[in-house]
N, C-alpha and C positions, 0 to 999 in steps of 0.2 A: 246572335249572343257568342261571345268568345270566352271559354273556360280556361282558367289558369290552372296552376299545379296546385294540388292539394298540399295543404300544410299540417303536419303532423306534429303532435307534441312529441317531446324526447321520451321513448320509452324506458321503462326499469327492466334491467336484466335479473331473472330470478332462476335459480337452480332448482330443479324437482328431480325427483328420485327415478322418474321414467324418463326423463331425457339426457341424451348424452352431452349437450351442449348447454349453455345458459339460453332461457327463452325471453326475447323481447316482449314486453307485456305493458299494458296500459290498465293499471289497477283502478278500481272505484270510478270507472267512465273517464272519457276524452273527448277533446273538444276537436274535433277537424275542420278547419277553415278551408272553403275552396274560391277564391276569387272570380270574378266574372265580370266581363264588361258587356253593357248594351248599347245598343244605337242611342246617340243623345237626343233623337226626336222621339223615342218611345215614351209612352205614356199609358196609363191604365193598368190593367190588373196581368199579372205574368205568373204561371205556374211552373216550378221548375220541379224536377224530380230525378230519380237516381237509384241505384241498388248500393246499398252498404254490404259489403263481405266481411263478416265477421266471424270469429271462433272463441268460443268461451272454453276456459279451463280451470280447473279446481288443483287442490293438492295431489288429487288420486289419478286423475287423468285429463287429456282434452276431449273435447267433444267434437263431433261433425261440424266443418265449416256451415255457417247458415248465409243466406241470401236474403237482406233485410229492405223491402222498398219504403224509400224517403222521399217526402214532397214536401215544398213549402209554397205558398201564394203571397206573392209581393205586390205591393202598390207602387207601382212607377209614377213619381211626379216630377215636374220640370226642375231645371238646373237650380231655379230663383227660390225653390220651395226650401225651407229651414230643415236640418237633419232630424232625425230621430232623436229625443232626449235622452234617451237610454238604449242600452245594448243588453238584449237577453238571449239566453241559449235554451 
């Protein structure tokens, strides 16, 4: 498996009283896409995982960063299989 570079949405910059500079933030959630490539002959079930490092802030303060484990199980089919009908996050 070859991992590509994560693709982040464009953050919004906000100014809070406790920060000297504007803070880049993702408000109300964000979708981060990470492209990857697997061998053309691969089939079956593949579980991928990693760790998301995130920091939450509100109008009073920023909280300590957290590491959140993430995983997904994928069903790998042949190239001749039709693609999924819809994409969900």
